[in-house]
Legacy VTK file of the C-alpha trace (Angstrom):
# vtk DataFile Version 3.0
C-alpha trace
ASCII
DATASET POLYDATA
POINTS 368 float
-24.971 -0.218 0.583
-27.778 0.128 3.210
-30.771 -0.018 0.943
-33.426 0.670 3.559
-32.127 4.253 3.709
-34.231 4.532 0.372
-38.039 5.718 0.525
-40.834 3.578 -0.555
-42.576 6.701 -2.043
-39.702 8.110 -4.245
-40.135 7.518 -8.158
-38.451 4.484 -9.879
-35.916 6.834 -11.701
-34.847 8.468 -8.153
-34.760 5.319 -6.828
-32.023 4.113 -9.641
-30.124 7.224 -8.950
-29.832 6.912 -5.365
-29.085 3.168 -5.521
-26.018 4.313 -8.225
-24.953 7.237 -5.266
-25.085 4.729 -2.160
-22.993 2.072 -4.198
-20.398 4.582 -5.571
-20.245 5.902 -1.763
-19.562 2.478 -0.698
-17.181 1.577 -3.531
-15.140 5.109 -2.219
-14.773 3.370 1.512
-13.301 0.303 -0.114
-10.985 2.706 -2.176
-10.064 4.724 0.801
-9.393 1.328 2.545
-6.833 -0.033 0.043
-5.482 3.508 -0.402
-3.982 3.971 3.548
-2.984 0.060 3.120
-0.868 0.866 0.215
0.458 3.896 1.956
1.751 2.186 4.915
4.384 0.511 2.511
5.825 4.133 2.187
5.726 4.572 5.888
9.096 2.339 6.568
12.329 4.577 6.707
15.605 4.405 7.960
16.059 6.341 10.894
19.380 7.965 12.258
19.801 7.050 15.631
23.172 7.723 16.353
23.631 9.107 19.612
26.909 7.801 21.473
27.345 5.858 18.315
30.799 4.832 19.128
33.297 5.538 21.929
37.096 4.875 20.351
40.274 4.369 22.174
42.249 6.202 19.891
45.350 4.705 21.552
44.697 1.227 20.716
42.707 2.168 17.131
40.023 -0.192 18.501
36.003 0.004 18.706
35.155 0.047 22.100
31.365 0.504 21.698
28.580 1.020 19.664
24.865 1.765 18.912
23.940 1.134 15.596
21.169 3.211 13.546
18.603 0.917 13.089
14.821 0.819 11.372
11.829 2.784 11.990
8.312 1.889 11.535
6.465 5.300 11.161
2.710 5.108 11.362
0.360 7.959 10.480
-3.601 7.427 10.573
-3.425 3.373 10.280
-1.290 0.363 11.352
0.159 -2.048 8.241
-2.285 -3.958 7.884
-2.083 -7.355 8.634
-2.955 -8.899 5.812
0.414 -7.399 4.361
2.018 -9.430 6.831
0.485 -12.464 6.356
1.434 -15.330 3.621
0.118 -14.093 0.456
-2.593 -15.932 -0.845
-1.993 -18.304 -4.052
-4.379 -15.674 -6.328
-2.260 -12.765 -4.882
-5.242 -11.050 -3.775
-5.241 -9.900 -0.042
-8.599 -9.318 1.295
-9.741 -6.431 3.644
-10.346 -7.528 7.239
-13.962 -7.984 8.160
-15.631 -4.330 9.152
-12.823 -2.141 7.300
-15.344 -1.430 4.421
-19.057 -0.961 3.479
-21.739 -3.019 4.660
-22.063 -5.649 1.902
-18.930 -5.291 0.458
-16.066 -8.101 0.754
-13.102 -6.125 -0.895
-9.528 -7.558 -1.767
-6.483 -6.056 -3.716
-3.665 -7.295 -5.220
-0.565 -5.517 -6.314
1.509 -5.270 -9.542
4.776 -4.889 -10.517
6.481 -2.219 -13.141
6.258 -5.244 -15.610
2.434 -5.520 -14.901
3.085 -9.253 -12.974
1.020 -9.521 -9.931
2.802 -10.517 -6.941
2.298 -13.642 -5.811
3.300 -16.763 -3.751
4.516 -18.539 -7.333
6.000 -15.112 -8.196
8.271 -15.140 -5.060
9.308 -18.747 -5.749
10.224 -18.232 -9.286
12.951 -15.423 -8.187
14.056 -17.222 -5.367
13.738 -14.165 -2.886
14.871 -14.313 0.196
15.085 -11.358 2.856
15.348 -10.526 6.332
11.881 -10.311 7.286
9.466 -7.349 8.819
9.818 -9.267 12.497
13.404 -9.749 12.435
13.696 -5.780 10.558
11.325 -4.138 13.531
10.665 -6.843 16.391
7.035 -5.976 15.494
7.312 -2.642 17.546
6.681 0.894 16.522
10.280 1.622 17.463
11.613 -1.106 14.929
14.838 -1.503 16.717
14.983 -5.102 16.121
17.773 -4.739 13.212
19.892 -2.673 15.464
20.433 -5.001 18.344
21.213 -7.685 15.928
23.805 -5.594 14.222
25.051 -4.345 17.424
25.228 -8.152 18.874
27.638 -8.957 16.068
30.555 -6.050 16.586
32.361 -6.988 19.786
34.227 -3.990 21.550
37.509 -4.336 20.859
37.498 -6.809 17.770
40.978 -6.708 15.981
39.259 -8.195 13.078
37.150 -5.106 12.222
40.650 -3.590 11.384
40.287 -5.566 8.018
37.611 -6.002 5.180
37.372 -9.895 5.937
36.975 -9.190 9.307
33.768 -7.209 8.581
32.511 -9.814 6.051
32.546 -12.465 8.531
31.707 -10.727 11.841
28.743 -8.739 10.397
27.697 -8.652 6.972
27.939 -12.418 6.606
26.245 -13.109 9.936
22.926 -10.411 9.066
22.956 -12.480 6.040
21.722 -15.586 7.725
18.576 -13.508 8.709
17.203 -13.957 5.363
14.428 -16.296 4.833
12.300 -16.653 1.689
9.737 -14.335 0.930
6.196 -15.241 1.896
4.161 -12.194 2.098
3.601 -8.635 0.734
5.905 -6.969 3.093
8.750 -9.456 2.478
8.426 -8.588 -1.329
8.620 -4.888 -0.383
11.619 -4.936 1.751
13.136 -7.168 -0.975
12.334 -4.582 -3.534
14.259 -1.624 -1.557
16.681 -3.362 0.115
19.457 -1.831 -1.576
17.962 1.416 0.103
17.532 0.189 3.466
21.180 -1.451 3.046
22.606 2.387 1.678
20.816 4.090 4.312
21.779 2.209 7.594
25.417 1.824 5.932
25.923 5.923 5.086
24.672 6.353 8.367
27.212 4.302 10.090
29.969 5.576 7.603
29.462 9.159 8.642
29.172 9.019 12.391
32.258 7.034 12.231
34.306 9.620 10.299
32.812 12.069 12.773
34.036 10.369 15.464
37.807 10.553 14.012
38.204 6.538 13.867
41.285 5.334 12.472
41.643 5.191 8.988
42.431 1.517 9.240
39.074 0.993 10.649
37.824 3.214 7.676
39.179 1.566 5.201
38.366 -1.656 6.530
34.725 -0.520 6.464
34.597 0.683 3.021
36.090 -2.219 1.496
33.739 -4.666 3.336
30.789 -6.221 1.416
28.433 -3.656 2.933
25.687 -4.856 0.219
23.570 -7.541 -0.643
23.212 -8.598 3.161
19.823 -7.479 3.484
18.590 -9.396 1.090
18.822 -11.731 -2.161
19.016 -11.687 -5.243
19.510 -7.873 -5.934
16.487 -6.546 -6.546
15.684 -4.823 -10.523
13.397 -1.549 -10.813
11.468 -3.590 -13.234
10.086 -5.616 -9.733
9.266 -2.517 -8.010
5.418 -2.447 -6.773
3.923 0.062 -9.212
-0.025 -0.799 -9.196
-2.729 -2.279 -7.040
-5.848 -4.016 -8.425
-9.016 -3.949 -6.376
-11.869 -6.164 -6.538
-15.298 -5.435 -4.686
-17.965 -8.132 -4.567
-21.109 -7.030 -3.249
-23.889 -8.708 -1.685
-27.587 -7.744 -0.941
-29.723 -5.797 -2.934
-27.057 -4.772 -4.816
-24.979 -7.587 -5.733
-22.069 -8.101 -8.190
-18.231 -7.168 -8.764
-16.327 -4.297 -9.358
-12.938 -4.478 -10.468
-10.610 -1.405 -10.373
-6.664 -0.563 -10.813
-4.704 2.126 -9.837
-0.594 3.283 -10.404
1.450 4.154 -7.543
5.360 4.402 -7.086
7.412 4.733 -3.884
9.880 7.089 -5.160
12.528 6.297 -2.559
12.723 4.370 1.045
10.721 6.439 4.043
8.400 8.285 1.020
4.726 8.073 0.624
3.362 6.708 -2.468
2.847 8.950 -5.666
-0.767 7.807 -7.030
-1.907 8.094 -10.349
-5.353 7.870 -12.031
-7.923 5.143 -11.126
-10.082 3.643 -13.468
-11.934 0.047 -13.374
-15.266 -1.384 -14.476
-17.914 -3.889 -12.988
-21.414 -5.834 -13.290
-23.887 -5.558 -10.619
-27.454 -6.130 -10.408
-29.774 -3.946 -8.363
-33.305 -5.932 -7.200
-35.887 -3.851 -6.529
-38.716 -4.990 -4.540
-41.288 -2.936 -6.651
-39.550 -2.588 -10.168
-37.566 -5.758 -10.483
-34.123 -6.326 -11.313
-31.677 -3.821 -13.066
-28.760 -5.361 -14.114
-25.760 -2.293 -14.402
-22.397 -2.172 -16.454
-20.208 -0.159 -14.990
-17.153 2.208 -15.966
-15.267 4.039 -13.582
-13.212 7.106 -13.987
-11.558 8.779 -11.296
-9.841 12.224 -12.206
-8.560 13.842 -8.953
-7.076 12.947 -5.377
-5.880 14.665 -2.381
-2.211 14.623 -1.058
-2.932 11.798 0.521
-4.183 9.919 -2.803
-7.742 9.839 -1.981
-10.167 9.923 -4.894
-12.161 13.009 -4.727
-13.473 13.719 -7.952
-14.615 11.387 -10.972
-17.330 9.661 -13.037
-19.077 6.520 -13.325
-21.539 5.348 -15.818
-24.097 2.665 -14.864
-25.497 1.487 -18.338
-28.369 -1.240 -17.995
-28.979 -2.343 -22.013
-31.928 -4.667 -20.977
-34.030 -1.559 -19.880
-32.167 0.974 -22.196
-31.376 3.324 -18.892
-27.812 4.969 -18.281
-27.087 6.635 -15.098
-24.167 8.928 -15.385
-22.777 10.137 -11.719
-20.587 12.499 -11.119
-18.696 12.656 -8.077
-17.167 16.596 -7.195
-14.159 17.483 -4.955
-16.175 19.228 -2.094
-17.902 15.852 -1.970
-21.203 16.749 -3.649
-22.576 14.418 -6.232
-25.028 14.757 -8.973
-26.796 11.646 -10.707
-28.306 12.024 -14.085
-30.897 9.176 -15.310
-31.447 8.713 -18.951
-34.080 6.334 -20.455
-33.843 5.596 -24.340
-31.511 8.307 -24.287
-33.482 11.196 -23.014
-32.688 12.536 -19.793
-35.673 12.034 -17.501
-34.447 12.798 -13.693
-31.299 14.418 -11.985
-30.453 13.827 -8.173
-28.327 16.033 -6.619
-26.585 15.720 -3.369
-25.074 18.721 -1.787
-21.545 18.647 0.359
-23.576 18.159 3.468
-25.583 14.928 2.259
-28.956 16.769 1.393
-30.429 15.368 -1.510
-32.897 16.824 -4.164
-34.517 15.395 -7.415
-35.853 17.360 -10.141
-38.034 14.936 -12.441
-37.528 15.883 -16.129
-40.489 13.887 -17.478
-43.321 16.444 -16.431
LINES 1 369
368 0 1 2 3 4 5 6 7 8 9 10 11 12 13 14 15 16 17 18 19 20 21 22 23 24 25 26 27 28 29 30 31 32 33 34 35 36 37 38 39 40 41 42 43 44 45 46 47 48 49 50 51 52 53 54 55 56 57 58 59 60 61 62 63 64 65 66 67 68 69 70 71 72 73 74 75 76 77 78 79 80 81 82 83 84 85 86 87 88 89 90 91 92 93 94 95 96 97 98 99 100 101 102 103 104 105 106 107 108 109 110 111 112 113 114 115 116 117 118 119 120 121 122 123 124 125 126 127 128 129 130 131 132 133 134 135 136 137 138 139 140 141 142 143 144 145 146 147 148 149 150 151 152 153 154 155 156 157 158 159 160 161 162 163 164 165 166 167 168 169 170 171 172 173 174 175 176 177 178 179 180 181 182 183 184 185 186 187 188 189 190 191 192 193 194 195 196 197 198 199 200 201 202 203 204 205 206 207 208 209 210 211 212 213 214 215 216 217 218 219 220 221 222 223 224 225 226 227 228 229 230 231 232 233 234 235 236 237 238 239 240 241 242 243 244 245 246 247 248 249 250 251 252 253 254 255 256 257 258 259 260 261 262 263 264 265 266 267 268 269 270 271 272 273 274 275 276 277 278 279 280 281 282 283 284 285 286 287 288 289 290 291 292 293 294 295 296 297 298 299 300 301 302 303 304 305 306 307 308 309 310 311 312 313 314 315 316 317 318 319 320 321 322 323 324 325 326 327 328 329 330 331 332 333 334 335 336 337 338 339 340 341 342 343 344 345 346 347 348 349 350 351 352 353 354 355 356 357 358 359 360 361 362 363 364 365 366 367
């Protein structure tokens, strides 16, 4: 936080309350960044681009030409963070890029499976995870048609092999599987965890369009009997390996320094749906270095209880405890962005700072 905002003439109690409010404001910006980052995982979906999918010669019963359904990367307010696409650090904690969060904060986040395992390079290697990567899936563009182009290139108009299941397996699915590489990034891991949904979406769309075009039964039967799963990733993912939580570590430096940890459960119900976020809680220890009153070492307990439709936290309580000076600050954040900080010394409330929804600050001294 920018401690230059503090007035040198305010009382010690008010200054401590304002420091707490500023720190939580900075922490909220960290949470907002990683909330948006996690949401980007839900912005990948199978699109159904099936116009002119097939031209068929009924007299020969052969596929003449096609344009297959691809993958589309939908983006809302933000890009997928580069850290999600880069190889995972050994610790599993992905740092936020410079300037993404509050001044003086160096945040990073790791992600957990349903079983609480942290997603690290070691976990990827232990499970021998291989997947068609993000670049091969989308070509790195918003349109994301690289996989579509790859599939199209594998199907030759008039190829009689596609009249048999083995023909589909050899000419299409096994060739696609050759594009699998060892997972290295969080995005690789996510695509692996939803690979069965990716396969099902493409196969379902393709099959429905083939049927609507009235293709001969022999082609339909061959397609349906072919190995339409397992080509996108291996081994087959289990539900226990879905991304289900994130941990945030925010390291603060400057007049207020220390580390704060938070954890939040979330899930991505199905491919292309935004995450469903749960409560967020945390703890930490910081020291506020006051030039006039000295150091205040605070332990924090964090409990965020409400969030908006995008998962951004909007209401909660953060308790700052300085056992050395017997000072407690109970900070409440409200849905309208107003905040209240109650300052206690030796168990007695000595002051209250209120910040209204417009950012106006008032202080009530209860010692008088």
